[in-house]
C-alpha positions in Angstrom: 0.0 -0.1 0.0 1.3 3.4 -0.9 2.4 5.7 1.9 0.1 8.7 1.8 2.5 11.0 3.4 5.6 10.1 1.0 3.3 10.6 -2.1 2.0 14.0 -0.9 5.4 15.0 -0.1 6.7 14.4 -3.5 3.8 16.1 -5.2 1.9 19.3 -4.2 -1.6 19.3 -6.2 -4.0 17.1 -7.7 -3.1 14.0 -9.6 -6.2 14.2 -11.9 -5.4 17.6 -13.7 -2.3 18.9 -15.4 -1.1 22.5 -14.7 -2.1 25.2 -17.3 0.9 24.1 -19.5 -0.4 20.5 -19.7 2.3 19.3 -17.3 1.7 16.3 -14.7 4.9 17.0 -12.5 7.6 17.1 -15.0 5.9 15.2 -17.7 3.5 16.6 -20.5 3.4 19.9 -22.4 3.0 20.3 -26.0 6.0 20.0 -28.2 4.5 20.4 -31.8 5.4 21.6 -35.2 4.6 25.5 -35.7 2.1 24.3 -38.4 0.0 22.5 -35.9 0.0 25.2 -33.2 -3.3 26.7 -34.4 -5.0 23.1 -34.1 -3.7 22.4 -30.7 -4.3 26.0 -29.4 -7.8 25.8 -30.7 -8.3 22.5 -28.8 -6.6 23.8 -25.7 -8.9 27.1 -25.8 -12.2 25.3 -26.2 -12.2 21.7 -24.9 -13.1 22.2 -21.4 -15.8 24.6 -22.0 -17.3 22.3 -24.8 -17.2 19.0 -23.0 -18.8 20.4 -19.8 -21.5 22.4 -21.6 -24.8 20.9 -20.7 -25.9 20.1 -24.3 -22.6 18.2 -24.8 -22.9 16.2 -21.7 -26.6 15.4 -22.5 -25.6 14.2 -26.0 -22.4 12.4 -24.8 -24.1 10.5 -21.9 -27.2 9.6 -24.1 -24.9 8.0 -26.6 -22.9 6.2 -24.0 -26.1 4.7 -22.6 -28.1 4.0 -25.7 -25.3 3.3 -28.3 -22.5 1.8 -26.4 -24.5 0.1 -23.7 -23.2 1.8 -20.6 -22.8 1.3 -17.7 -20.6 -1.7 -18.4 -21.2 -4.4 -15.8 -18.8 -4.6 -12.8 -18.7 -8.4 -12.5 -17.7 -10.6 -9.4 -15.4 -13.2 -10.8 -16.0 -15.9 -8.0 -13.6 -18.5 -9.4 -10.7 -16.2 -10.1 -11.2 -14.7 -6.6 -11.0 -18.2 -5.3 -7.8 -18.8 -7.3 -6.2 -15.6 -5.8 -7.6 -15.7 -2.4 -9.2 -12.2 -2.5 -12.4 -10.6 -3.8 -12.1 -9.9 -7.6 -14.2 -7.8 -9.8 -13.9 -7.4 -13.6 -15.0 -3.9 -15.0 -16.4 -5.4 -18.3 -15.3 -2.8 -21.0 -15.1 -5.7 -23.4 -19.0 -5.7 -23.4 -19.1 -2.1 -25.0 -20.3 -1.8 -28.7 -17.0 -2.5 -30.7 -15.7 -4.6 -27.8 -13.4 -2.2 -25.8 -13.3 1.0 -23.9 -12.0 3.0 -27.0 -15.5 4.2 -28.1 -15.9 6.2 -24.9 -13.1 8.5 -26.0 -14.1 8.5 -30.0 -17.7 9.4 -29.2 -16.4 12.4 -27.0 -13.7 13.7 -29.5 -16.1 13.3 -32.4 -18.8 15.5 -30.8 -16.0 18.0 -29.9 -14.8 17.9 -33.5 -18.2 18.7 -34.8 -18.6 21.7 -32.5 -15.2 22.9 -33.8 -16.5 22.7 -37.2 -14.3 19.8 -38.6 -15.5 17.6 -41.3 -12.8 15.0 -41.6 -11.4 12.7 -39.0 -8.1 10.9 -38.7 -6.9 8.4 -36.3 -4.0 5.9 -35.4 -4.4 2.4 -34.2 -2.3 -0.5 -33.0 -4.5 -3.3 -32.0 -7.4 -1.9 -34.2 -10.0 -1.4 -31.3 -9.5 2.4 -31.6 -9.5 2.3 -35.4 -12.7 0.3 -35.2 -14.3 2.7 -32.7 -13.2 5.7 -34.6 -14.7 4.3 -37.8 -17.9 3.3 -36.0 -18.6 6.9 -34.6 -17.7 8.3 -37.9 -20.3 6.0 -39.8 -22.9 7.0 -37.1 -22.3 10.8 -37.7 -21.5 10.8 -41.3 -17.9 12.0 -41.2 -15.1 11.0 -43.5 -12.5 8.7 -41.7 -8.9 7.9 -42.4 -7.1 5.3 -39.9 -3.3 5.0 -40.0 -2.3 1.4 -39.0 1.2 -0.3 -38.9 1.8 -2.7 -41.6 2.6 -5.5 -39.1 -0.4 -4.7 -37.2 -2.7 -4.9 -40.3 -1.5 -8.4 -40.7 -1.9 -9.5 -37.1 -5.1 -7.8 -36.5 -6.8 -8.5 -39.9 -10.4 -8.9 -38.3 -10.4 -5.3 -37.2 -9.0 -4.1 -40.4 -12.1 -5.7 -42.0 -14.3 -4.0 -39.6 -13.0 -0.6 -40.3 -13.3 -0.9 -44.0 -16.9 -2.3 -43.7 -17.7 0.7 -41.7 -16.4 2.8 -44.3 -13.1 4.0 -43.4 -9.9 4.3 -45.3 -7.1 2.2 -43.8 -3.5 3.4 -44.8 -0.6 1.2 -43.7 2.5 2.7 -42.1 5.4 0.9 -43.7 8.5 2.8 -41.9 10.1 1.7 -38.7 8.9 -1.2 -36.8 5.5 -0.7 -38.8 3.4 -0.7 -35.6 1.5 1.7 -33.4 4.5 4.4 -33.0 4.9 4.6 -36.9 1.0 5.0 -37.5 1.1 7.8 -35.1 3.9 9.5 -37.0 1.8 9.1 -40.3 -1.3 10.4 -38.8 0.5 13.5 -37.3 2.0 14.2 -40.9 -1.5 14.0 -42.1 -2.7 16.4 -39.7 0.1 18.8 -40.5 -1.0 18.6 -44.2 -4.6 19.2 -43.3 -4.9 21.6 -40.5 -8.1 23.3 -41.3 -10.9 20.7 -41.8 -9.5 17.8 -40.1 -9.6 16.6 -36.2 -6.9 14.1 -35.3 -8.7 11.6 -32.7 -5.8 10.5 -30.6 -6.6 7.1 -28.9 -4.6 7.1 -25.7 -3.4 9.5 -23.0 -0.5 10.5 -25.1 0.1 13.2 -27.4 0.5 17.1 -26.7 -1.5 19.0 -24.3 -4.8 18.8 -24.1 -4.9 15.4 -25.3 -3.6 13.3 -22.5 -6.1 15.2 -20.1 -9.1 15.1 -22.7 -8.8 11.5 -23.3 -8.7 10.8 -19.5 -11.8 12.8 -19.0 -13.6 10.9 -21.5 -12.5 7.7 -20.2 -13.1 8.6 -16.6 -16.7 7.3 -17.0 -14.9 3.8 -16.3 -14.1 4.7 -12.6 -17.2 7.0 -12.2 -19.4 3.8 -12.6 -16.8 1.5 -10.8 -17.3 3.5 -7.6 -21.2 3.2 -7.3 -21.3 -0.2 -8.8 -18.8 -1.6 -6.1 -20.9 0.1 -3.4 -23.9 -1.7 -4.7 -22.1 -5.0 -4.6 -20.0 -4.6 -1.3 -21.6 -1.5 0.6 -18.2 0.3 0.1 -17.2 2.3 -3.1 -13.5 2.0 -2.4 -11.5 -1.1 -3.4 -8.1 -1.8 -2.2 -6.6 -2.3 -5.5 -7.4 -1.1 -9.1 -5.5 -3.0 -11.9 -5.2 -2.1 -15.7 -2.9 -2.7 -18.4 -0.7 0.2 -19.7 0.7 0.9 -23.1 -0.3 4.6 -23.9 -2.6 4.1 -21.0 -6.3 5.2 -21.8 -8.1 2.4 -20.1 -5.9 2.8 -16.9 -6.3 6.5 -16.8 -10.0 6.0 -17.0 -10.1 3.2 -14.4 -7.7 5.2 -12.2 -9.2 8.4 -12.6 -11.7 8.7 -9.7 -9.3 6.9 -7.3 -6.3 9.0 -8.1 -6.7 11.3 -4.8 -7.9 8.4 -2.7 -4.5 7.0 -1.3 -6.1 4.1 0.3 -6.5 2.5 -3.2 -3.4 1.0 -4.5 -3.2 1.6 -8.2 -1.5 -1.1 -10.2 -0.4 -0.6 -13.8 0.8 -3.8 -15.9 3.1 -3.1 -18.8 4.1 -5.6 -21.6 7.3 -7.1 -20.8 7.4 -9.0 -24.2 10.2 -11.7 -24.3 11.5 -10.4 -21.0 12.3 -6.7 -19.6 16.0 -7.3 -20.4 15.6 -9.3 -23.4 15.8 -6.4 -26.0 12.2 -7.1 -27.1 10.2 -5.5 -24.6 7.8 -2.7 -24.1 8.1 -2.1 -20.4 8.6 1.6 -20.6 8.9 2.4 -17.1 11.7 0.0 -16.6 13.5 0.8 -19.7 12.7 4.4 -20.5 14.2 7.7 -19.7 12.6 11.3 -19.9 12.1 12.2 -23.6 10.0 13.7 -26.4 7.5 11.4 -28.1 4.8 12.4 -30.3 4.2 15.9 -28.9 4.7 15.4 -25.1 7.5 14.8 -22.5 7.3 11.4 -20.9 9.3 8.2 -20.2 10.6 7.0 -23.7 12.4 3.7 -24.6 15.3 5.4 -26.3 19.1 5.0 -27.0 21.9 7.0 -25.3 21.8 9.6 -28.1 17.8 9.7 -28.1 16.9 7.5 -30.8 13.7 5.5 -30.1 14.1 1.9 -29.3 11.7 -0.4 -31.2 9.3 -2.0 -28.7 8.0 -5.4 -28.8 4.8 -7.1 -27.5 2.7 -9.9 -28.6 -0.2 -7.5 -28.0 -0.5 -4.8 -30.7 -2.1 -2.3 -28.2 0.9 -2.5 -25.7 3.5 -2.2 -28.5 4.5 1.5 -27.9 8.0 2.6 -26.8 6.5 5.3 -24.5 3.7 6.0 -21.9 1.3 8.8 -21.2 2.7 11.6 -19.1 -0.1 11.0 -16.3 1.3 7.5 -16.1 4.9 8.7 -16.1 4.0 11.1 -13.2 2.2 8.3 -11.3 5.4 6.1 -11.6 7.8 8.9 -10.7 5.8 9.8 -7.7 5.1 6.3 -6.6 1.5 6.8 -6.6 0.8 4.0 -8.9 2.8 0.4 -8.8 3.9 -0.6 -12.1 4.4 -4.1 -13.0 4.9 -6.1 -16.2 3.9 -9.2 -17.9 5.6 -11.2 -20.6 4.0 -12.5 -23.7 3.8 -15.9 -22.4 2.4 -14.6 -19.1 -0.2 -12.7 -20.8 -1.2 -15.8 -23.1 -1.4 -18.1 -20.0 -3.4 -15.6 -18.1 -5.9 -15.4 -21.1 -6.4 -19.0 -21.1 -6.7 -19.0 -17.2 -9.6 -16.4 -17.4 -11.3 -18.1 -20.3 -11.3 -21.4 -18.4 -12.3 -20.0 -15.0 -15.0 -17.4 -16.0 -15.8 -18.2 -19.4 -14.6 -14.8 -20.7 -11.9 -14.6 -23.6 -10.1 -11.1 -22.9 -8.0 -9.0 -25.3 -4.2 -9.7 -25.2 -3.9 -6.1 -23.8 -6.3 -7.2 -21.0 -4.7 -10.4 -20.4 -1.6 -8.5 -19.2 -3.6 -7.0 -16.4 -4.9 -10.4 -15.3 -1.4 -11.8 -15.4 -0.5 -8.9 -13.2 -2.7 -10.5 -10.3 -0.2 -13.3 -10.1 2.5 -10.8 -8.9 0.6 -9.3 -6.4 0.4 -10.3 -2.6 -3.3 -10.5 -2.3 -5.1 -11.5 0.9 -8.8 -12.3 1.7 -9.2 -8.8 3.1 -8.5 -7.4 -0.6 -11.2 -6.1 -2.9 -9.6 -5.9 -6.4 -10.9 -4.3 -9.5 -9.4 -5.4 -12.8 -10.2 -3.3 -15.9 -11.0 -5.8 -18.7 -10.5 -3.2 -21.4 -11.3 -5.4 -24.4 -12.5 -8.8 -25.6 -10.4 -11.3 -27.4 -12.1 -11.8 -30.7 -9.3 -9.9 -32.4 -6.5 -12.0 -31.1 -7.8 -15.5 -31.9 -5.1 -16.1 -34.4 -2.6 -15.7 -31.4 -4.6 -17.8 -29.1 -5.0 -20.6 -31.7 -1.3 -20.6 -32.3 -0.8 -21.0 -28.5 -3.1 -24.0 -28.5 -1.2 -25.4 -31.3 2.0 -25.2 -29.3 0.5 -26.9 -26.2 
């Protein structure tokens, strides 16, 4: 359990919100090309007034309820609880329309883009869930949609690519670098530079220049908002002892942590992708391997060489295959407010099969990392743990089938 006194001594202020320059402690900011300054400044100047306007909130909440299917259930996983000797709940974001938490943010950002007069939407995607969620809301609201996706991810996430195309999105492969999420983000930023007037870039995680990390966290905070009253319905107490979530860029974790950030009795646990092992040279465990640096418009922890070149990450999970982490999470790590663990590819696969066979729930590979994190925690019968099950495993069946073939 985190020591409240130590945490408060390290950081004066609130964890939920960055300062006026977009910094969480020493991480954040907006490091952008001059041509993007008007776009980012327009967002920064307007996003809070727009998203908390009564009409916006009414439309946003109605779509979350009637279109997405919120609130997503908080499920008491009884057999998983028995296995770990604690009371475990799963926040079922996998049951949202499109199969993940991503649609919470895409609905919010598209409503914002419409109010800013934008007519074209671009996005990046790794696992494809953000791309599908973006394509979905663009189809719903009749907006042109372009999704950038690494060539490698297009191959390993073929079902989601098909969904995006069926929804009317143009999927453009990123063929540089590792051909994964980092490179897709690079291409999306280039597009935005070339189309600054009519285009809004829906960033899918709590990364990028301010105000994106804060804006995405606010849209995803519906997750922990629901968790508090749902847990009270289950147990009579809205405060768990632990909240666990996987972290790549970290949007599902930001949403799951958000309404507990100032409650120091709650241990926040973030699980990164260790890939083939943290020290293997094929990993995406940013807090273990990263150093402060600039990536995609903000200062955070970045996997990089001594001369500042980005190190290519590796994870079996396309959504966690990223060489950085959101600045909020870098701040939570640096202050000790959150505990950061990591799970290897094999540990994630094993955890996915464990959850499937104990609870009849096939998780996304990203979410499987969070489940794997439970094996590294010292839990007792007094603990009440919420795991954010950020997505469903349909998209990862090829990896699961390969694992079954190797058994």
